[in-house]
C-alpha positions as a printed NumPy array, in Angstrom:
array([[-100.013,  -96.8  ,  -85.345],
       [ -96.954,  -97.192,  -87.409],
       [ -93.738,  -98.012,  -85.929],
       [ -91.052,  -96.782,  -87.708],
       [ -87.046,  -98.809,  -86.499],
       [ -83.427,  -97.091,  -87.073],
       [ -82.468,  -97.822,  -91.205],
       [ -86.101,  -98.988,  -91.699],
       [ -87.319,  -94.863,  -92.57 ],
       [ -91.318,  -94.823,  -94.532],
       [ -91.655,  -92.202,  -97.361],
       [ -95.144,  -90.554,  -98.674],
       [ -94.824,  -91.246, -102.364],
       [ -97.655,  -92.624, -104.15 ],
       [ -96.457,  -91.817, -108.073],
       [ -93.226,  -94.424, -107.397],
       [ -95.186,  -97.382, -105.96 ],
       [ -99.141,  -96.649, -108.005],
       [ -98.894,  -93.759, -111.165],
       [-101.535,  -95.166, -112.347],
       [-104.093,  -95.262, -109.586],
       [-105.489,  -91.563, -109.483],
       [-105.078,  -88.446, -111.451],
       [-103.434,  -86.876, -109.167],
       [-101.121,  -88.253, -106.337],
       [-101.361,  -86.52 , -102.47 ],
       [ -96.899,  -86.262, -103.298],
       [ -97.535,  -83.625, -106.284],
       [ -99.419,  -81.263, -103.671],
       [ -96.304,  -81.147, -101.516],
       [ -95.1  ,  -78.122, -103.756],
       [ -95.111,  -74.098, -103.949],
       [ -97.908,  -73.964, -106.797],
       [-100.532,  -76.076, -104.659],
       [-102.245,  -74.556, -101.511],
       [-102.032,  -77.827,  -99.277],
       [-101.753,  -79.145,  -95.249],
       [-100.42 ,  -82.224,  -94.058],
       [-101.287,  -83.333,  -90.112],
       [ -98.957,  -86.125,  -88.802],
       [ -99.446,  -86.952,  -85.096],
       [ -96.005,  -88.833,  -84.058],
       [ -93.942,  -90.257,  -80.997],
       [ -90.127,  -90.271,  -80.792],
       [ -88.455,  -92.998,  -79.252],
       [ -85.293,  -93.013,  -80.217],
       [ -82.607,  -91.489,  -81.491],
       [ -79.073,  -92.52 ,  -82.518],
       [ -76.896,  -89.208,  -83.878],
       [ -77.077,  -85.612,  -82.057],
       [ -79.655,  -85.164,  -84.847],
       [ -82.662,  -86.644,  -85.741],
       [ -84.908,  -85.909,  -88.831],
       [ -88.772,  -87.138,  -88.403],
       [ -89.718,  -85.835,  -91.115],
       [ -88.146,  -83.997,  -94.634],
       [ -89.145,  -83.468,  -98.065],
       [ -86.946,  -83.952, -101.204],
       [ -85.134,  -83.161, -102.666],
       [ -85.836,  -80.124, -102.081],
       [ -84.643,  -80.863,  -98.359],
       [ -87.803,  -79.095,  -95.963],
       [ -86.454,  -80.968,  -92.642],
       [ -88.308,  -80.953,  -88.363],
       [ -84.793,  -81.968,  -86.437],
       [ -85.19 ,  -83.013,  -83.746],
       [ -81.416,  -82.441,  -81.406],
       [ -82.804,  -82.633,  -77.838],
       [ -85.561,  -82.468,  -75.659],
       [ -84.191,  -78.33 ,  -75.192],
       [ -83.745,  -77.723,  -79.082],
       [ -85.202,  -78.675,  -83.101],
       [ -85.215,  -77.024,  -85.861],
       [ -86.682,  -76.385,  -88.745],
       [ -85.83 ,  -75.795,  -92.28 ],
       [ -87.389,  -74.872,  -95.288],
       [ -86.385,  -74.991,  -98.9  ],
       [ -88.238,  -71.465, -100.327],
       [ -87.885,  -69.338, -103.786],
       [ -85.553,  -67.356, -102.496],
       [ -83.208,  -70.013, -100.398],
       [ -83.719,  -71.482,  -97.186],
       [ -85.043,  -70.644,  -93.767],
       [ -84.258,  -71.485,  -90.962],
       [ -86.184,  -71.564,  -87.2  ],
       [ -84.505,  -72.53 ,  -83.725],
       [ -87.316,  -74.527,  -81.25 ],
       [ -86.382,  -74.63 ,  -78.006],
       [ -87.98 ,  -77.199,  -75.473],
       [ -91.189,  -78.014,  -77.87 ],
       [ -90.58 ,  -81.019,  -78.89 ],
       [ -90.286,  -84.636,  -76.534],
       [ -89.482,  -87.657,  -76.093],
       [ -91.866,  -90.764,  -76.003],
       [ -94.535,  -87.52 ,  -76.147],
       [ -97.269,  -87.323,  -79.016],
       [ -97.05 ,  -84.25 ,  -80.739],
       [ -98.599,  -83.089,  -83.913],
       [ -97.252,  -80.988,  -86.226],
       [ -99.295,  -79.29 ,  -88.526],
       [ -97.901,  -78.556,  -92.552],
       [ -99.782,  -76.077,  -94.242],
       [ -98.609,  -73.968,  -98.609],
       [-100.755,  -71.048,  -99.936],
       [ -99.609,  -70.15 , -103.372],
       [ -97.565,  -67.469, -103.75 ],
       [ -97.88 ,  -66.722, -100.196],
       [ -96.668,  -68.623,  -96.991],
       [ -95.777,  -71.892,  -95.853],
       [ -96.49 ,  -71.904,  -91.992],
       [ -95.375,  -75.107,  -89.845],
       [ -97.021,  -75.606,  -85.839],
       [ -95.878,  -77.603,  -83.527],
       [ -99.004,  -78.803,  -81.134],
       [-100.816,  -75.836,  -82.586],
       [ -97.767,  -73.041,  -81.897],
       [ -96.867,  -71.747,  -84.868],
       [ -93.136,  -72.238,  -85.227],
       [ -91.66 ,  -71.156,  -88.144],
       [ -93.408,  -69.064,  -91.162],
       [ -91.7  ,  -68.427,  -94.67 ],
       [ -92.788,  -67.196,  -98.047],
       [ -93.178,  -69.114, -101.899],
       [ -91.731,  -72.214, -100.266],
       [ -89.918,  -74.559, -103.835],
       [ -91.47 ,  -76.567, -106.033],
       [ -90.17 ,  -80.408, -107.937],
       [ -92.589,  -81.388, -110.018],
       [ -92.038,  -85.402, -108.238],
       [ -92.113,  -84.32 , -104.151],
       [ -91.318,  -87.235, -101.569],
       [ -92.265,  -87.308,  -97.641],
       [ -89.811,  -89.297,  -96.567],
       [ -90.433,  -89.574,  -92.428],
       [ -87.674,  -91.159,  -89.541],
       [ -84.669,  -89.976,  -91.999],
       [ -83.909,  -86.755,  -93.298],
       [ -82.761,  -89.143,  -96.584],
       [ -83.049,  -92.486,  -98.538],
       [ -81.549,  -95.013,  -97.943],
       [ -79.372,  -95.108, -101.486],
       [ -78.29 ,  -92.147, -100.556],
       [ -74.72 ,  -91.732,  -98.812],
       [ -75.288,  -88.908,  -96.676],
       [ -77.854,  -86.901,  -93.994],
       [ -79.496,  -89.62 ,  -92.574],
       [ -80.381,  -89.044,  -89.525],
       [ -82.987,  -91.513,  -88.594],
       [ -84.717,  -92.255,  -85.474],
       [ -86.974,  -94.435,  -84.001],
       [ -90.846,  -92.895,  -84.74 ],
       [ -94.571,  -94.121,  -84.374],
       [ -96.728,  -92.307,  -86.801],
       [-100.171,  -92.004,  -85.415],
       [-102.443,  -90.768,  -87.919],
       [-101.487,  -88.637,  -91.501],
       [-103.185,  -86.762,  -93.211],
       [-102.802,  -84.229,  -97.   ],
       [-105.585,  -81.33 ,  -97.979],
       [-105.361,  -80.484, -101.557],
       [-107.37 ,  -77.434, -101.901],
       [-109.077,  -77.849,  -98.198],
       [-109.818,  -81.167,  -99.813],
       [-108.778,  -84.383,  -97.447],
       [-106.541,  -86.578, -100.112],
       [-105.442,  -88.977,  -97.957],
       [-105.771,  -90.236,  -94.473],
       [-104.002,  -92.789,  -92.722],
       [-104.688,  -94.455,  -89.724],
       [-101.976,  -96.54 ,  -89.874],
       [-103.896,  -99.488,  -88.565],
       [-104.31 , -101.839,  -91.87 ],
       [-100.985, -102.557,  -94.346],
       [-100.842, -104.178,  -97.457],
       [ -97.374, -105.224,  -98.058],
       [ -95.734, -102.919,  -96.592],
       [ -98.513, -100.345,  -97.977],
       [-100.727,  -98.008,  -94.786],
       [-103.489,  -98.328,  -96.285],
       [-105.425,  -95.736,  -97.451],
       [-108.705,  -94.987,  -95.96 ],
       [-110.533,  -92.082,  -98.364],
       [-109.542,  -94.825, -101.281],
       [-107.13 ,  -92.62 , -102.953],
       [-104.569,  -95.148, -103.364],
       [-101.923,  -92.021, -101.97 ],
       [ -99.864,  -94.863,  -99.713],
       [ -97.105,  -94.503,  -97.396],
       [ -94.826,  -97.51 ,  -98.093],
       [ -91.215,  -98.571,  -96.605],
       [ -88.513,  -97.182,  -98.215]])
């Protein structure tokens, strides 16, 4: 398990930490021009503001946010603008949850929480070097939209064209980087 604490987010951004170790970096798949799926098992432990971000995809700002036990939301950046969905009575502090994100090229971007569909949007945006940030809405060196929370990550899986390209159980770490069980060097690292 990876315990992320206030103002110490982690990122799935292999192109930053190991750009020469692979032909196709896992973070590159998080784009509207690729079929991808990721699964994240997490537990929120503590919040510090009215809004706390569980994960965000940058720089296009797609995020899963927690407000309180009655209200969460997901924002999805599409080629046509922002899609937004209110999520009621679904995410709870100190309870383990699973979020699944699926994108089909030229079709739907769908998010599920604990198996329940919470948003379906069309034409997810494309960027060349996306980053997946855990426990914050933005990088600490930016002056806004941090929305930190204490978060435990239990498992992360990334698929590209139905092939598993990254798998983390957060049991083995090397210099503040989580070991990728697929040996593809798609590392998750402390920011």
